[in-house]
C-alpha positions in Angstrom: -188.4 -158.5 -126.8 -187.2 -157.3 -130.2 -187.3 -159.6 -133.2 -183.8 -160.4 -134.4 -182.6 -158.5 -137.5 -179.5 -159.7 -139.4 -176.8 -157.5 -140.8 -174.5 -160.0 -142.4 -171.9 -162.7 -141.8 -168.5 -162.3 -140.2 -166.0 -164.8 -138.9 -168.2 -167.6 -140.3 -171.2 -166.6 -138.2 -174.5 -164.8 -139.0 -174.6 -161.6 -137.0 -178.0 -160.7 -135.6 -179.2 -157.8 -133.5 -182.1 -158.1 -131.1 -182.4 -154.3 -130.5 -180.2 -151.2 -130.4 -176.7 -152.3 -129.3 -174.1 -149.7 -130.1 -171.3 -151.7 -128.4 -172.0 -154.8 -130.4 -172.2 -152.8 -133.6 -168.9 -151.1 -132.8 -167.2 -154.5 -132.2 -168.7 -155.8 -135.4 -167.3 -152.9 -137.4 -163.9 -152.9 -135.6 -163.6 -156.6 -136.5 -164.0 -155.8 -140.2 -167.7 -156.1 -140.6 -169.8 -154.0 -142.9 -173.2 -152.5 -142.1 -175.5 -151.5 -144.9 -178.8 -149.8 -144.0 -182.1 -151.0 -145.4 -183.5 -149.0 -148.3 -187.2 -148.1 -149.1 -188.1 -148.2 -152.7 -189.2 -144.9 -154.3 -192.7 -143.7 -153.5 -194.9 -144.2 -156.6 -197.4 -141.6 -155.5 -200.9 -142.3 -156.4 -200.0 -145.3 -158.7 -202.6 -148.0 -158.4 -201.8 -151.5 -159.6 -204.2 -153.2 -162.0 -207.2 -155.1 -160.6 -205.5 -158.4 -161.2 -202.6 -157.4 -158.9 -204.1 -159.1 -155.9 -202.3 -161.3 -153.4 -201.1 -164.6 -154.9 -203.8 -166.7 -153.2 -206.8 -164.5 -154.1 -205.4 -164.1 -157.6 -205.3 -167.9 -158.1 -208.9 -168.2 -157.0 -209.9 -165.4 -159.4 -207.9 -167.0 -162.3 -209.6 -170.4 -161.6 -213.0 -168.7 -161.6 -212.4 -166.9 -164.8 -210.9 -170.0 -166.5 -213.8 -172.2 -165.4 -216.3 -169.7 -166.6 -214.7 -169.1 -170.0 -214.2 -172.8 -170.7 -217.7 -173.7 -169.5 -219.0 -171.0 -171.8 -217.1 -172.4 -174.8 -218.4 -175.9 -174.1 -222.0 -174.7 -173.7 -221.7 -172.8 -177.0 -220.4 -175.9 -178.7 -223.3 -178.1 -177.5 -225.8 -175.4 -178.4 -224.4 -175.5 -182.0 -224.6 -179.3 -181.9 -228.3 -179.2 -180.9 -229.2 -176.5 -183.4 -227.6 -178.4 -186.3 -229.0 -181.8 -185.2 -225.9 -183.4 -186.5 -225.2 -187.1 -186.5 -224.2 -189.3 -183.7 -220.7 -189.5 -185.1 -220.3 -185.8 -184.7 -221.8 -185.9 -181.2 -219.2 -188.6 -180.4 -216.6 -186.2 -181.6 -218.1 -183.5 -179.4 -217.8 -185.8 -176.4 -214.2 -186.3 -177.1 -213.7 -182.6 -177.4 -215.5 -182.1 -174.1 -213.1 -184.6 -172.5 -210.1 -182.8 -173.8 -211.5 -179.5 -172.4 -212.1 -181.2 -169.0 -208.5 -182.6 -168.9 -207.1 -179.3 -170.1 -208.8 -177.3 -167.4 -206.5 -178.7 -164.7 -203.4 -178.0 -166.8 -204.5 -174.4 -167.5 -205.2 -173.7 -163.9 -201.9 -175.2 -162.9 -200.1 -173.1 -165.5 -201.7 -169.9 -164.2 -201.2 -170.9 -160.6 -197.5 -171.4 -161.1 -197.1 -168.2 -163.1 -196.3 -165.3 -160.8 -198.8 -162.4 -161.0 -197.9 -159.5 -163.2 -197.6 -157.5 -160.0 -196.2 -159.9 -157.4 -196.5 -159.4 -153.7 -194.6 -156.3 -152.5 -193.4 -153.3 -154.5 -190.5 -155.0 -156.3 -191.3 -157.0 -159.4 -187.7 -158.0 -160.3 -184.2 -157.1 -159.3 -180.6 -157.8 -160.6 -177.1 -156.4 -160.0 -175.0 -154.5 -162.5 -172.1 -156.8 -163.6 -169.2 -154.7 -162.3 -170.6 -151.8 -160.4 -172.3 -151.7 -157.0 -175.6 -150.7 -158.6 -178.8 -152.6 -157.9 -181.4 -152.6 -160.7 -185.1 -152.8 -159.6 -188.4 -152.9 -161.5 -191.3 -151.6 -159.4 -195.1 -151.8 -159.7 -195.2 -149.1 -162.4 -193.0 -151.2 -164.7 -190.3 -148.6 -164.6 -186.7 -149.5 -163.9 -184.8 -147.8 -161.0 -181.1 -147.9 -160.0 -179.8 -147.8 -156.5 -176.1 -146.8 -156.2 -174.6 -148.5 -153.2 -171.4 -146.4 -153.4 -173.4 -143.2 -153.0 -176.2 -144.7 -150.9 -178.7 -142.9 -153.2 -181.2 -143.6 -156.0 -179.9 -142.7 -159.4 -181.7 -140.1 -161.4 -181.9 -142.7 -164.3 -185.4 -144.2 -164.7 -186.1 -146.4 -167.7 -189.7 -146.5 -169.0 -191.2 -147.6 -172.3 -194.8 -148.3 -173.5 -193.8 -151.9 -174.4 -192.4 -152.4 -170.9 -195.4 -154.0 -169.3 -195.7 -156.9 -166.8 -192.0 -157.1 -166.2 -191.0 -160.6 -164.8 -187.2 -160.6 -165.1 -184.1 -158.5 -165.9 -180.5 -159.4 -166.7 -177.4 -157.2 -167.6 -175.4 -158.4 -170.6 -172.2 -160.3 -169.6 -169.1 -158.0 -169.4 -171.2 -155.0 -170.5 -172.6 -152.5 -168.1 -174.5 -150.6 -170.8 -177.0 -153.3 -172.0 -180.0 -154.5 -170.0 -182.5 -157.1 -171.1 -186.0 -156.9 -169.6 -188.7 -159.7 -169.9 -192.0 -158.1 -170.7 -195.5 -159.0 -171.8 -194.8 -158.8 -175.6 -191.2 -160.1 -175.7 -187.9 -158.6 -174.5 -186.9 -155.0 -174.2 -183.2 -154.3 -174.7 -181.9 -151.1 -173.2 -178.5 -149.9 -174.3 -176.2 -146.9 -174.6 -173.3 -146.3 -177.0 -169.9 -147.0 -175.4 -168.0 -143.7 -175.1 -171.1 -141.5 -175.0 -170.1 -138.2 -173.4 -173.4 -138.0 -171.6 -173.6 -139.2 -168.0 -174.5 -142.9 -167.4 -177.4 -141.6 -165.3 -178.8 -139.5 -168.2 -181.9 -141.2 -169.5 -181.5 -139.5 -172.9 -178.3 -141.5 -173.5 -180.2 -144.8 -173.4 -182.2 -146.3 -176.2 -184.5 -149.4 -176.3 -185.2 -152.1 -178.9 -188.0 -154.6 -178.4 -187.5 -158.2 -179.6 -190.8 -159.8 -180.5 -191.9 -163.0 -182.0 -195.6 -163.9 -182.6 -196.9 -166.1 -179.8 -193.8 -165.7 -177.7 -195.1 -163.9 -174.7 -195.5 -162.9 -172.0 -191.8 -163.7 -171.4 -191.2 -165.3 -168.0 -187.5 -165.9 -168.0 -184.3 -164.8 -169.8 -180.6 -165.6 -169.6 -177.5 -164.2 -171.4 -174.8 -166.3 -173.1 -171.8 -165.7 -170.8 -169.9 -164.3 -173.9 -172.7 -161.7 -174.3 -173.6 -162.4 -177.9 -176.8 -164.4 -177.4 -179.9 -164.0 -175.2 -182.4 -166.8 -174.6 -186.0 -166.1 -173.6 -188.8 -168.3 -172.5 -192.6 -167.9 -172.1 -194.9 -170.1 -169.9 -197.6 -169.7 -172.6 -195.4 -170.9 -175.5 -193.6 -174.1 -176.3 -191.0 -172.0 -178.2 -187.7 -170.9 -176.6 -185.9 -168.2 -178.6 -182.2 -167.7 -178.8 -181.7 -164.1 -179.9 -178.7 -162.7 -181.7 -179.1 -159.3 -180.0 -176.6 -157.5 -182.3 -178.9 -158.2 -185.3 -182.2 -158.3 -183.4 -182.9 -161.7 -184.9 -183.4 -165.3 -183.6 -180.3 -167.4 -184.0 -182.1 -170.6 -182.9 -185.6 -171.8 -182.0 -185.9 -174.5 -179.4 -189.0 -176.4 -178.6 -190.3 -177.9 -175.4 -193.4 -180.0 -174.7 -195.4 -177.3 -172.9 -194.8 -173.7 -171.9 -191.2 -173.0 -170.9 -191.0 -171.6 -167.4 -187.3 -171.0 -166.8 -183.9 -170.8 -168.7 -180.4 -170.8 -167.4 -177.2 -170.6 -169.6 -174.2 -172.3 -168.0 -171.2 -170.1 -167.0 -169.0 -172.3 -169.3 -171.3 -171.5 -172.2 -171.7 -175.2 -173.2 -175.1 -175.9 -171.8 -178.6 -174.5 -171.6 -181.0 -175.6 -168.8 -184.7 -175.3 -169.5 -187.8 -176.2 -167.5 -191.3 -176.4 -168.8 -194.9 -176.6 -167.5 -195.2 -180.3 -168.3 -192.9 -181.1 -165.3 -189.9 -181.6 -167.5 -186.4 -180.3 -167.4 -184.3 -180.3 -170.6 -180.5 -179.8 -170.9 -179.3 -178.6 -174.3 -175.7 -178.8 -175.5 -175.1 -175.4 -177.3 -172.7 -176.6 -180.0 -175.1 -178.9 -181.8 -178.3 -178.1 -179.9 -178.8 -181.8 -178.9 -180.8 -182.2 -175.8 -181.5 -184.7 -173.0 -184.8 -184.5 -171.2 -186.0 -185.7 -167.7 -189.5 -185.9 -166.4 -190.1 -184.8 -162.8 -193.0 -185.6 -160.4 -193.9 -181.9 -160.3 -192.7 -178.7 -162.0 -189.3 -177.2 -161.4 -189.4 -174.3 -159.0 -185.9 -172.8 -159.2 -182.4 -173.6 -160.5 -178.9 -172.2 -160.5 -175.5 -173.2 -162.0 -172.2 -173.7 -160.2 -169.5 -171.3 -161.1 -167.6 -173.9 -163.2 -170.7 -174.9 -165.2 -170.3 -178.6 -164.3 -173.3 -178.8 -161.9 -176.7 -177.3 -161.7 -178.9 -177.5 -158.6 -182.7 -177.2 -158.7 -185.8 -177.7 -156.7 -189.3 -178.9 -157.6 -192.8 -177.9 -156.4 -194.1 -179.3 -153.1 -190.7 -180.9 -152.3 -188.3 -179.6 -149.7 -185.3 -181.2 -151.4 -182.5 -179.7 -153.4 -181.5 -181.8 -156.4 -178.3 -181.7 -158.5 -177.6 -182.4 -162.1 -174.0 -183.4 -162.5 -172.1 -183.2 -165.8 -169.0 -185.3 -165.4 -168.1 -185.3 -169.1 -166.8 -182.6 -171.6 -169.2 -181.0 -174.1 -170.8 -181.9 -176.4 -171.5 -185.0 -174.4 -174.2 -184.7 -171.8 -174.9 -188.0 -170.0 -175.8 -186.1 -166.7 -176.6 -187.7 -163.4 -179.4 -186.6 -161.1 -178.7 -186.8 -157.4 -180.4 -185.3 -154.3 -178.1 -182.9 -152.4 -176.7 -184.6 -149.3 -178.0 -181.9 -146.8 -181.3 -182.8 -145.2 -183.4 -179.6 -145.1 -185.9 -181.2 -142.6 -183.4 -180.6 -139.8 -183.6 -176.8 -140.2 -185.4 -175.1 -137.3 -188.3 -173.9 -139.4 -191.9 -175.2 -139.3 -193.7 -176.6 -142.4 -191.1 -176.2 -145.2 -193.2 -177.1 -148.2 -191.1 -176.0 -151.2 -187.6 -174.6 -152.0 -188.9 -171.7 -154.0 -185.6 -169.9 -154.9 -181.9 -170.8 -155.1 -179.1 -168.3 -155.7 -175.4 -169.1 -155.8 -172.8 -166.3 -155.2 -170.0 -165.7 -157.7 -167.4 -167.4 -155.6 -169.4 -170.6 -155.4 -169.1 -170.7 -151.6 -172.4 -169.3 -150.4 -175.9 -170.4 -151.4 -179.0 -168.4 -150.5 -182.3 -170.4 -150.3 -185.9 -169.2 -150.0 -188.7 -171.5 -148.7 -192.5 -171.6 -148.8 -195.0 -173.4 -146.6 -195.5 -171.1 -143.6 -195.2 -167.4 -142.7 -192.0 -168.0 -140.8 -190.4 -170.1 -143.5 -191.2 -167.4 -146.1 -189.7 -164.5 -144.0 -186.1 -165.8 -143.7 -183.2 -166.5 -146.1 -181.2 -169.6 -145.4 -177.5 -169.3 -146.1 -175.4 -172.4 -146.8 -171.6 -172.8 -147.2 -170.8 -174.8 -150.3 -167.7 -176.6 -151.5 -167.5 -178.0 -155.1 -164.3 -180.0 -154.7 -164.0 -182.9 -154.9 -167.8 -183.1 -154.8 -170.7 -180.8 -153.8 -170.8 -180.4 -150.0 -173.4 -178.1 -148.3 -173.4 -177.0 -144.7 -176.0 -174.7 -143.0 -174.6 -171.4 -141.8 -177.7 -169.6 -140.5 -180.8 -167.5 -141.3 -180.8 -163.9 -142.5 -183.8 -162.1 -141.1 -185.2 -158.9 -142.5 -186.5 -155.6 -141.1 -189.3 -155.7 -138.6 -192.7 -156.5 -140.2 -190.9 -156.9 -143.5 -193.2 -159.8 -144.5 -192.0 -162.4 -147.0 -188.9 -162.3 -149.0 -189.8 -161.8 -152.7 -186.5 -161.6 -154.6 -182.8 -162.2 -153.8 -179.6 -161.7 -155.9 -175.9 -161.8 -155.2 -173.7 -158.9 -156.4 -171.0 -160.0 -158.9 -168.8 -156.9 -158.1 -168.3 -157.4 -154.4 -164.7 -158.3 -153.4 -164.8 -159.2 -149.7 -166.8 -162.4 -150.0 -170.5 -162.1 -151.1 -173.1 -159.4 -151.0 -176.8 -160.4 -151.1 -179.7 -158.1 -151.8 -183.2 -159.0 -150.7 -186.5 -157.4 -151.6 -189.3 -157.7 -149.0 -193.1 -157.5 -149.2 -193.0 -154.2 -147.2 -191.1 -152.4 -150.0 -187.8 -152.6 -148.1 -184.6 -153.7 -149.7 -181.9 -155.2 -147.5 -178.2 -155.6 -148.2 -176.3 -158.4 -146.4 -172.5 -158.4 -146.7 -171.2 -162.0 -146.1 -167.5 -161.3 -145.2 -165.1 -164.2 -145.8 -162.0 -165.1 -147.8 -162.8 -167.2 -150.8 -161.0 -170.6 -151.0 -159.5 -169.6 -154.4 -157.9 -166.5 -152.8 -156.7 -168.6 -149.8 -155.1 -171.1 -152.2 -153.4 -168.3 -154.2 -152.1 -166.7 -150.9 -150.9 -170.0 -149.6 -149.1 -170.8 -152.9 -147.5 -167.4 -153.0 -146.3 -167.8 -149.4 -144.9 -171.2 -150.2 -143.1 -169.9 -153.3 -141.7 -167.1 -151.2 -140.4 -169.5 -148.6 -138.7 -171.6 -151.3 -137.1 -168.6 -152.9 -135.9 -167.1 -149.6 -132.4 -168.0 -148.4 -131.1 -167.4 -144.9 -128.6 -164.6 -144.6 -124.9 -165.4 -144.4 -123.8 -165.0 -140.8 -120.4 -163.6 -139.8 -119.8 -163.1 -136.1 -123.5 -163.3 -135.5 -124.4 -160.4 -137.8 -126.2 -160.9 -141.0 -124.5 -159.6 -144.2 
């Protein structure tokens, strides 16, 4: 039997195919469904990834081995100098304390490297994001070049963005309300690609694009970035630095410097612009209020794995490592007051028909706030599906399971997912797989906001409508 392959959602059901079925596909399309074929990323020819670009498990072992060797080497060098100098007992006591610090730090360093995704993650796609108002998917591949897939033309754009500073790409984000400015998180900082508005050259013409690299000593490699919803500021974080930079991109300067206890792993600016959510490597989450930059911290049992804001910016959901629970941080007050409440989401993930869910590794909310895509880790089956939930934010967060989206045959694990902000018939999800395939899943539904507007318009029309005057049974 064929493995099921999903093509989207229609009439509040996930539509799967277990093999070629032209009649079922025709009914699906006749009922208003959309079918978008899988795409294979461009062939990189003889490109060979660096030696450190191994599978995540083998890479962790290699990193542990290198770290242990380097730290052991440094400790041995220290003790050799102690013996050669024949220094006093007091100094040796100091050396013992240094040794203890090294020994305690070893676990922290290994945990930091274990949690940091490899420079070339599993599969061909390192990062992906959608253009803010066009049906264009932006992907960074193993060669650290940026490619654009145009969904309207079902073709790859001729535009390819490359730069010598664009190495070890981990994240990308288009500037809010601006389709001509792209931020890229790289080894040495942030690359900002932009083109002049009104340029007569084609959008796909690489010569019409220029790049500026935002750098700060010690701030790299950058692991996460997020735009201020108004598009003026960009925040960037690095797992190897306790400094979080807020950049004023127009002037290529830092507008603010925020500090966390350990390396900052993730940053998310709220859609309402009032809050900045930061996670760090010391198992902490911090919520900053962006008017006065006051903050409120919380300590977790393990590090934060993923997070995303609700569309109104009053709620953020997140997950933590080795925990199959989704948590929510509710902001019931107006800024600048924080006073947030942490609550587990009411839905119990253990009831899902998946074996060995260990961690919720990715959370992505669609622009309507009514579909939530979730990735898991823990088993091969858990990592090869995308769970889709229906969400309702009023009067409080309510989550219900819709179904699983399954990828192309032998697609492997899902590596990246992202919702398209420009799709108008519900939600459109893009997913990159280990195999190098990229899938598009149209989730067709009428958002509640549109339903309420339609109902209100119909009610107003009824109130304004007057029955015709009847004379002899004929309307006049």
